[in-house]
C-alpha positions in Angstrom: 4.8 -9.8 -2.1 3.1 -10.1 1.5 4.5 -7.7 4.1 3.1 -7.1 7.4 -0.3 -8.2 6.6 -0.5 -6.2 3.6 -0.2 -7.5 -0.1 2.3 -5.1 -2.1 1.9 -5.2 -5.9 4.2 -3.2 -8.2 3.0 -2.0 -11.6 4.3 0.2 -14.3 1.9 3.3 -14.7 4.1 4.7 -17.4 7.2 3.9 -19.1 9.9 3.3 -16.5 7.6 4.8 -13.8 6.9 2.2 -11.2 4.1 2.6 -8.5 3.0 0.1 -5.7 -0.4 -0.8 -4.6 -1.2 -2.0 -1.0 -4.0 -4.1 0.1 -4.7 -6.0 3.5 -4.3 -9.6 3.0 -7.6 -10.4 4.6 -9.2 -8.1 2.2 -10.7 -5.8 4.7 -10.8 -2.1 3.5 -8.3 0.1 5.4 -9.7 3.1 7.3 -7.8 6.3 7.6 -9.4 9.1 9.4 -12.8 7.5 8.8 -12.5 7.0 5.3 -12.6 3.4 3.8 -10.0 2.5 1.1 -10.0 -1.1 -0.6 -6.6 -0.6 -1.7 -3.9 2.0 -1.3 -1.5 3.3 -4.1 1.7 4.8 -3.1 2.0 7.8 -5.3 5.7 8.0 -6.1 6.9 7.2 -9.3 10.2 4.9 -9.2 12.5 3.8 -11.7 12.0 0.0 -11.0 9.5 -2.2 -9.3 11.9 -3.1 -6.4 12.3 0.5 -5.5 8.5 0.9 -5.5 8.0 -2.2 -3.2 10.8 -0.7 -0.7 8.9 2.7 -0.7 5.7 0.6 0.0 7.0 -1.1 2.9 8.4 2.1 4.4 4.9 3.5 3.9 3.2 0.6 5.8 5.9 0.8 8.5 5.2 4.7 8.9 1.5 4.3 9.0 0.6 1.1 10.6 -1.1 2.6 13.6 -3.2 5.1 11.7 -4.5 2.2 9.4 -7.6 0.3 10.8 -10.2 -2.1 9.5 -13.6 -1.2 9.2 -14.6 -3.2 12.0 -12.0 -1.5 14.4 -13.0 2.0 13.4 
């Protein structure tokens, strides 16, 4: 799913433990405090993929101003 310039992918990390991976849609790395990340993984375990995606959206909304690209850092 695409949300606010990010692609969110939910994945099952263990039986019934869903996580979300966040990547910029333009494939540029996300730079947080000078560190470059090709993808971010939301580190909470949810019982279903929809909850993982909802948490990833909240994570994006909360941290949007901290995320820059390598070009703008």
